[in-house]
PDB file of N, CA, C, O and CB in Angstrom:
ATOM      1  N   MET A   1      25.958  22.587   6.764  1.00  0.00           N
ATOM      2  CA  MET A   1      25.755  21.134   6.885  1.00  0.00           C
ATOM      3  C   MET A   1      24.261  20.826   6.992  1.00  0.00           C
ATOM      4  O   MET A   1      23.812  19.775   6.532  1.00  0.00           O
ATOM      5  CB  MET A   1      26.516  20.568   8.125  1.00  0.00           C
ATOM      6  N   ARG A   2      23.503  21.715   7.583  1.00  0.00           N
ATOM      7  CA  ARG A   2      22.060  21.458   7.707  1.00  0.00           C
ATOM      8  C   ARG A   2      21.409  21.287   6.332  1.00  0.00           C
ATOM      9  O   ARG A   2      20.610  20.371   6.134  1.00  0.00           O
ATOM     10  CB  ARG A   2      21.375  22.607   8.474  1.00  0.00           C
ATOM     11  N   PRO A   3      21.753  22.179   5.369  1.00  0.00           N
ATOM     12  CA  PRO A   3      21.172  22.056   4.014  1.00  0.00           C
ATOM     13  C   PRO A   3      21.455  20.669   3.436  1.00  0.00           C
ATOM     14  O   PRO A   3      20.597  20.078   2.780  1.00  0.00           O
ATOM     15  CB  PRO A   3      21.743  23.154   3.068  1.00  0.00           C
ATOM     16  N   ARG A   4      22.644  20.162   3.678  1.00  0.00           N
ATOM     17  CA  ARG A   4      23.010  18.840   3.123  1.00  0.00           C
ATOM     18  C   ARG A   4      22.118  17.763   3.750  1.00  0.00           C
ATOM     19  O   ARG A   4      21.718  16.820   3.067  1.00  0.00           O
ATOM     20  CB  ARG A   4      24.533  18.515   3.386  1.00  0.00           C
ATOM     21  N   ALA A   5      21.809  17.892   5.012  1.00  0.00           N
ATOM     22  CA  ALA A   5      20.965  16.897   5.689  1.00  0.00           C
ATOM     23  C   ALA A   5      19.603  16.833   4.994  1.00  0.00           C
ATOM     24  O   ALA A   5      19.000  15.763   4.905  1.00  0.00           O
ATOM     25  CB  ALA A   5      20.793  17.245   7.207  1.00  0.00           C
ATOM     26  N   ASN A   6      19.119  17.976   4.503  1.00  0.00           N
ATOM     27  CA  ASN A   6      17.812  17.996   3.828  1.00  0.00           C
ATOM     28  C   ASN A   6      17.868  17.153   2.547  1.00  0.00           C
ATOM     29  O   ASN A   6      16.900  16.473   2.205  1.00  0.00           O
ATOM     30  CB  ASN A   6      17.386  19.459   3.496  1.00  0.00           C
ATOM     31  N   TRP A   7      18.995  17.201   1.849  1.00  0.00           N
ATOM     32  CA  TRP A   7      19.098  16.444   0.590  1.00  0.00           C
ATOM     33  C   TRP A   7      18.845  14.959   0.835  1.00  0.00           C
ATOM     34  O   TRP A   7      18.014  14.363   0.149  1.00  0.00           O
ATOM     35  CB  TRP A   7      20.490  16.646  -0.057  1.00  0.00           C
ATOM     36  N   PRO A   8      19.528  14.355   1.779  1.00  0.00           N
ATOM     37  CA  PRO A   8      19.328  12.917   2.087  1.00  0.00           C
ATOM     38  C   PRO A   8      17.859  12.630   2.396  1.00  0.00           C
ATOM     39  O   PRO A   8      17.358  11.555   2.069  1.00  0.00           O
ATOM     40  CB  PRO A   8      20.216  12.482   3.293  1.00  0.00           C
ATOM     41  N   VAL A   9      17.180  13.564   3.010  1.00  0.00           N
ATOM     42  CA  VAL A   9      15.767  13.354   3.364  1.00  0.00           C
ATOM     43  C   VAL A   9      14.932  13.228   2.090  1.00  0.00           C
ATOM     44  O   VAL A   9      13.925  12.519   2.077  1.00  0.00           O
ATOM     45  CB  VAL A   9      15.234  14.525   4.250  1.00  0.00           C
ATOM     46  N   CYS A  10      15.343  13.906   1.026  1.00  0.00           N
ATOM     47  CA  CYS A  10      14.569  13.847  -0.226  1.00  0.00           C
ATOM     48  C   CYS A  10      14.487  12.410  -0.763  1.00  0.00           C
ATOM     49  O   CYS A  10      13.392  11.952  -1.089  1.00  0.00           O
ATOM     50  CB  CYS A  10      15.203  14.773  -1.293  1.00  0.00           C
ATOM     51  N   PRO A  11      15.594  11.698  -0.862  1.00  0.00           N
ATOM     52  CA  PRO A  11      15.591  10.313  -1.371  1.00  0.00           C
ATOM     53  C   PRO A  11      14.564   9.448  -0.636  1.00  0.00           C
ATOM     54  O   PRO A  11      13.819   8.719  -1.290  1.00  0.00           O
ATOM     55  CB  PRO A  11      16.994   9.687  -1.230  1.00  0.00           C
ATOM     56  N   PRO A  12      14.497   9.501   0.681  1.00  0.00           N
ATOM     57  CA  PRO A  12      13.505   8.716   1.440  1.00  0.00           C
ATOM     58  C   PRO A  12      12.093   8.949   0.920  1.00  0.00           C
ATOM     59  O   PRO A  12      11.307   8.005   0.831  1.00  0.00           O
ATOM     60  CB  PRO A  12      13.570   9.070   2.933  1.00  0.00           C
ATOM     61  N   LYS A  13      11.760  10.182   0.578  1.00  0.00           N
ATOM     62  CA  LYS A  13      10.396  10.469   0.090  1.00  0.00           C
ATOM     63  C   LYS A  13      10.089   9.633  -1.154  1.00  0.00           C
ATOM     64  O   LYS A  13       9.049   8.976  -1.188  1.00  0.00           O
ATOM     65  CB  LYS A  13      10.233  11.985  -0.231  1.00  0.00           C
ATOM     66  N   PRO A  14      10.941   9.629  -2.169  1.00  0.00           N
ATOM     67  CA  PRO A  14      10.720   8.795  -3.373  1.00  0.00           C
ATOM     68  C   PRO A  14      10.517   7.329  -2.987  1.00  0.00           C
ATOM     69  O   PRO A  14       9.741   6.619  -3.626  1.00  0.00           O
ATOM     70  CB  PRO A  14      11.922   8.922  -4.356  1.00  0.00           C
ATOM     71  N   THR A  15      11.207   6.882  -1.952  1.00  0.00           N
ATOM     72  CA  THR A  15      11.062   5.479  -1.528  1.00  0.00           C
ATOM     73  C   THR A  15       9.647   5.230  -1.032  1.00  0.00           C
ATOM     74  O   THR A  15       9.125   4.124  -1.167  1.00  0.00           O
ATOM     75  CB  THR A  15      12.090   5.125  -0.420  1.00  0.00           C
ATOM     76  N   ALA A  16       9.028   6.248  -0.461  1.00  0.00           N
ATOM     77  CA  ALA A  16       7.658   6.102   0.047  1.00  0.00           C
ATOM     78  C   ALA A  16       6.709   5.857  -1.124  1.00  0.00           C
ATOM     79  O   ALA A  16       5.653   5.250  -0.943  1.00  0.00           O
ATOM     80  CB  ALA A  16       7.219   7.367   0.855  1.00  0.00           C
ATOM     81  N   ALA A  17       7.065   6.313  -2.304  1.00  0.00           N
ATOM     82  CA  ALA A  17       6.195   6.133  -3.479  1.00  0.00           C
ATOM     83  C   ALA A  17       5.946   4.637  -3.734  1.00  0.00           C
ATOM     84  O   ALA A  17       4.796   4.248  -3.935  1.00  0.00           O
ATOM     85  CB  ALA A  17       6.834   6.797  -4.741  1.00  0.00           C
ATOM     86  N   PRO A  18       6.972   3.797  -3.732  1.00  0.00           N
ATOM     87  CA  PRO A  18       6.791   2.345  -3.945  1.00  0.00           C
ATOM     88  C   PRO A  18       5.738   1.755  -2.999  1.00  0.00           C
ATOM     89  O   PRO A  18       4.870   1.009  -3.451  1.00  0.00           O
ATOM     90  CB  PRO A  18       8.131   1.607  -3.749  1.00  0.00           C
ATOM     91  N   PRO A  19       5.791   2.067  -1.710  1.00  0.00           N
ATOM     92  CA  PRO A  19       4.776   1.586  -0.759  1.00  0.00           C
ATOM     93  C   PRO A  19       3.364   1.894  -1.244  1.00  0.00           C
ATOM     94  O   PRO A  19       2.440   1.113  -1.018  1.00  0.00           O
ATOM     95  CB  PRO A  19       4.998   2.216   0.621  1.00  0.00           C
ATOM     96  N   VAL A  20       3.204   3.023  -1.906  1.00  0.00           N
ATOM     97  CA  VAL A  20       1.866   3.401  -2.405  1.00  0.00           C
ATOM     98  C   VAL A  20       1.372   2.332  -3.380  1.00  0.00           C
ATOM     99  O   VAL A  20       0.169   2.090  -3.480  1.00  0.00           O
ATOM    100  CB  VAL A  20       1.898   4.809  -3.103  1.00  0.00           C
ATOM    101  N   THR A  21       2.296   1.696  -4.097  1.00  0.00           N
ATOM    102  CA  THR A  21       1.893   0.666  -5.062  1.00  0.00           C
ATOM    103  C   THR A  21       1.299  -0.534  -4.312  1.00  0.00           C
ATOM    104  O   THR A  21       0.404  -1.200  -4.832  1.00  0.00           O
ATOM    105  CB  THR A  21       3.110   0.219  -5.940  1.00  0.00           C
ATOM    106  N   SER A  22       1.780  -0.811  -3.116  1.00  0.00           N
ATOM    107  CA  SER A  22       1.259  -1.939  -2.328  1.00  0.00           C
ATOM    108  C   SER A  22      -0.256  -1.805  -2.135  1.00  0.00           C
ATOM    109  O   SER A  22      -0.984  -2.767  -2.380  1.00  0.00           O
ATOM    110  CB  SER A  22       1.971  -2.014  -0.948  1.00  0.00           C
ATOM    111  N   PRO A  23      -0.748  -0.639  -1.701  1.00  0.00           N
ATOM    112  CA  PRO A  23      -2.200  -0.428  -1.538  1.00  0.00           C
ATOM    113  C   PRO A  23      -2.956  -0.839  -2.794  1.00  0.00           C
ATOM    114  O   PRO A  23      -4.037  -1.421  -2.702  1.00  0.00           O
ATOM    115  CB  PRO A  23      -2.500   1.049  -1.207  1.00  0.00           C
ATOM    116  N   ALA A  24      -2.407  -0.547  -3.951  1.00  0.00           N
ATOM    117  CA  ALA A  24      -3.077  -0.899  -5.210  1.00  0.00           C
ATOM    118  C   ALA A  24      -3.299  -2.413  -5.244  1.00  0.00           C
ATOM    119  O   ALA A  24      -4.326  -2.882  -5.735  1.00  0.00           O
ATOM    120  CB  ALA A  24      -2.236  -0.429  -6.452  1.00  0.00           C
ATOM    121  N   ARG A  25      -2.353  -3.159  -4.733  1.00  0.00           N
ATOM    122  CA  ARG A  25      -2.498  -4.630  -4.731  1.00  0.00           C
ATOM    123  C   ARG A  25      -3.451  -5.060  -3.608  1.00  0.00           C
ATOM    124  O   ARG A  25      -3.989  -6.166  -3.642  1.00  0.00           O
ATOM    125  CB  ARG A  25      -1.103  -5.327  -4.556  1.00  0.00           C
ATOM    126  N   THR A  26      -3.654  -4.203  -2.635  1.00  0.00           N
ATOM    127  CA  THR A  26      -4.527  -4.567  -1.508  1.00  0.00           C
ATOM    128  C   THR A  26      -5.974  -4.783  -1.970  1.00  0.00           C
ATOM    129  O   THR A  26      -6.599  -5.752  -1.541  1.00  0.00           O
ATOM    130  CB  THR A  26      -4.480  -3.473  -0.421  1.00  0.00           C
ATOM    131  N   PRO A  27      -6.524  -3.925  -2.820  1.00  0.00           N
ATOM    132  CA  PRO A  27      -7.911  -4.095  -3.292  1.00  0.00           C
ATOM    133  C   PRO A  27      -8.166  -5.520  -3.792  1.00  0.00           C
ATOM    134  O   PRO A  27      -9.145  -6.140  -3.376  1.00  0.00           O
ATOM    135  CB  PRO A  27      -8.219  -3.086  -4.416  1.00  0.00           C
ATOM    136  N   PRO A  28      -7.320  -6.052  -4.668  1.00  0.00           N
ATOM    137  CA  PRO A  28      -7.488  -7.436  -5.151  1.00  0.00           C
ATOM    138  C   PRO A  28      -7.569  -8.416  -3.980  1.00  0.00           C
ATOM    139  O   PRO A  28      -8.377  -9.345  -3.996  1.00  0.00           O
ATOM    140  CB  PRO A  28      -6.320  -7.829  -6.089  1.00  0.00           C
ATOM    141  N   GLN A  29      -6.724  -8.203  -2.959  1.00  0.00           N
ATOM    142  CA  GLN A  29      -6.730  -9.114  -1.810  1.00  0.00           C
ATOM    143  C   GLN A  29      -8.030  -8.966  -1.031  1.00  0.00           C
ATOM    144  O   GLN A  29      -8.507  -9.928  -0.429  1.00  0.00           O
ATOM    145  CB  GLN A  29      -5.518  -8.844  -0.888  1.00  0.00           C
ATOM    146  N   VAL A  30      -8.604  -7.773  -1.039  1.00  0.00           N
ATOM    147  CA  VAL A  30      -9.858  -7.543  -0.298  1.00  0.00           C
ATOM    148  C   VAL A  30     -10.970  -8.421  -0.871  1.00  0.00           C
ATOM    149  O   VAL A  30     -11.804  -8.929  -0.121  1.00  0.00           O
ATOM    150  CB  VAL A  30     -10.271  -6.039  -0.357  1.00  0.00           C
ATOM    151  N   ALA A  31     -10.988  -8.600  -2.177  1.00  0.00           N
ATOM    152  CA  ALA A  31     -12.034  -9.416  -2.811  1.00  0.00           C
ATOM    153  C   ALA A  31     -12.010 -10.831  -2.220  1.00  0.00           C
ATOM    154  O   ALA A  31     -13.057 -11.330  -1.808  1.00  0.00           O
ATOM    155  CB  ALA A  31     -11.838  -9.466  -4.366  1.00  0.00           C
ATOM    156  N   PRO A  32     -10.854 -11.486  -2.168  1.00  0.00           N
ATOM    157  CA  PRO A  32     -10.750 -12.835  -1.572  1.00  0.00           C
ATOM    158  C   PRO A  32     -11.312 -12.835  -0.153  1.00  0.00           C
ATOM    159  O   PRO A  32     -11.955 -13.800   0.258  1.00  0.00           O
ATOM    160  CB  PRO A  32      -9.271 -13.319  -1.560  1.00  0.00           C
ATOM    161  N   ARG A  33     -11.073 -11.762   0.597  1.00  0.00           N
ATOM    162  CA  ARG A  33     -11.554 -11.702   1.986  1.00  0.00           C
ATOM    163  C   ARG A  33     -13.076 -11.802   2.006  1.00  0.00           C
ATOM    164  O   ARG A  33     -13.648 -12.412   2.910  1.00  0.00           O
ATOM    165  CB  ARG A  33     -11.086 -10.388   2.683  1.00  0.00           C
ATOM    166  N   ASP A  34     -13.732 -11.207   1.016  1.00  0.00           N
ATOM    167  CA  ASP A  34     -15.202 -11.262   0.978  1.00  0.00           C
ATOM    168  C   ASP A  34     -15.656 -12.724   0.943  1.00  0.00           C
ATOM    169  O   ASP A  34     -16.649 -13.081   1.577  1.00  0.00           O
ATOM    170  CB  ASP A  34     -15.759 -10.482  -0.263  1.00  0.00           C
ATOM    171  N   ALA A  35     -14.933 -13.565   0.204  1.00  0.00           N
ATOM    172  CA  ALA A  35     -15.306 -14.970   0.103  1.00  0.00           C
ATOM    173  C   ALA A  35     -15.307 -15.587   1.506  1.00  0.00           C
ATOM    174  O   ALA A  35     -16.143 -16.437   1.814  1.00  0.00           O
ATOM    175  CB  ALA A  35     -14.332 -15.740  -0.847  1.00  0.00           C
ATOM    176  N   HIS A  36     -14.365 -15.154   2.354  1.00  0.00           N
ATOM    177  CA  HIS A  36     -14.304 -15.702   3.719  1.00  0.00           C
ATOM    178  C   HIS A  36     -15.534 -15.272   4.519  1.00  0.00           C
ATOM    179  O   HIS A  36     -16.000 -15.996   5.399  1.00  0.00           O
ATOM    180  CB  HIS A  36     -13.006 -15.240   4.440  1.00  0.00           C
ATOM    181  N   HIS A  37     -16.046 -14.098   4.204  1.00  0.00           N
ATOM    182  CA  HIS A  37     -17.219 -13.600   4.954  1.00  0.00           C
ATOM    183  C   HIS A  37     -18.453 -14.446   4.628  1.00  0.00           C
ATOM    184  O   HIS A  37     -18.567 -14.952   3.512  1.00  0.00           O
ATOM    185  CB  HIS A  37     -17.493 -12.097   4.619  1.00  0.00           C
ATOM    186  N   PRO A  38     -19.360 -14.607   5.562  1.00  0.00           N
ATOM    187  CA  PRO A  38     -20.597 -15.387   5.344  1.00  0.00           C
ATOM    188  C   PRO A  38     -21.351 -14.849   4.137  1.00  0.00           C
ATOM    189  O   PRO A  38     -21.858 -15.622   3.324  1.00  0.00           O
ATOM    190  CB  PRO A  38     -21.508 -15.345   6.603  1.00  0.00           C
ATOM    191  N   LEU A  39     -21.428 -13.516   4.016  1.00  0.00           N
ATOM    192  CA  LEU A  39     -22.149 -12.930   2.878  1.00  0.00           C
ATOM    193  C   LEU A  39     -21.491 -13.364   1.580  1.00  0.00           C
ATOM    194  O   LEU A  39     -22.172 -13.682   0.605  1.00  0.00           O
ATOM    195  CB  LEU A  39     -22.183 -11.379   2.976  1.00  0.00           C
ATOM    196  N   GLY A  40     -20.155 -13.378   1.569  1.00  0.00           N
ATOM    197  CA  GLY A  40     -19.429 -13.753   0.351  1.00  0.00           C
ATOM    198  C   GLY A  40     -19.793 -15.181  -0.052  1.00  0.00           C
ATOM    199  O   GLY A  40     -20.010 -15.448  -1.234  1.00  0.00           O
ATOM    200  N   GLU A  41     -19.864 -16.102   0.911  1.00  0.00           N
ATOM    201  CA  GLU A  41     -20.190 -17.496   0.584  1.00  0.00           C
ATOM    202  C   GLU A  41     -21.600 -17.580   0.007  1.00  0.00           C
ATOM    203  O   GLU A  41     -21.842 -18.321  -0.945  1.00  0.00           O
ATOM    204  CB  GLU A  41     -20.066 -18.401   1.839  1.00  0.00           C
ATOM    205  N   LEU A  42     -22.528 -16.821   0.582  1.00  0.00           N
ATOM    206  CA  LEU A  42     -23.911 -16.851   0.084  1.00  0.00           C
ATOM    207  C   LEU A  42     -23.950 -16.344  -1.356  1.00  0.00           C
ATOM    208  O   LEU A  42     -24.687 -16.869  -2.191  1.00  0.00           O
ATOM    209  CB  LEU A  42     -24.848 -15.991   0.989  1.00  0.00           C
ATOM    210  N   ALA A  43     -23.137 -15.307  -1.638  1.00  0.00           N
ATOM    211  CA  ALA A  43     -23.123 -14.735  -2.995  1.00  0.00           C
ATOM    212  C   ALA A  43     -22.660 -15.807  -3.980  1.00  0.00           C
ATOM    213  O   ALA A  43     -23.171 -15.900  -5.096  1.00  0.00           O
ATOM    214  CB  ALA A  43     -22.190 -13.473  -3.071  1.00  0.00           C
ATOM    215  N   ASN A  44     -21.687 -16.613  -3.554  1.00  0.00           N
ATOM    216  CA  ASN A  44     -21.190 -17.658  -4.449  1.00  0.00           C
ATOM    217  C   ASN A  44     -22.336 -18.635  -4.740  1.00  0.00           C
ATOM    218  O   ASN A  44     -22.150 -19.604  -5.476  1.00  0.00           O
ATOM    219  CB  ASN A  44     -19.955 -18.405  -3.820  1.00  0.00           C
TER     220      ASN A  44
END
C-alpha cells in the first residue's frame, strides 16, 4: 500500500508546474509597481 501512496504524490507535483507560470506573469506586474515608486514617476 505504501508504493500506491507514492503514486498519488506524483500528480501533485505536476500541479506545482502551473504555479510556476504565475511567476512569469509577476514580472509584468512588477513594471507597474515601478510607476508607483517615486523613481518611476520621475522616469515618466
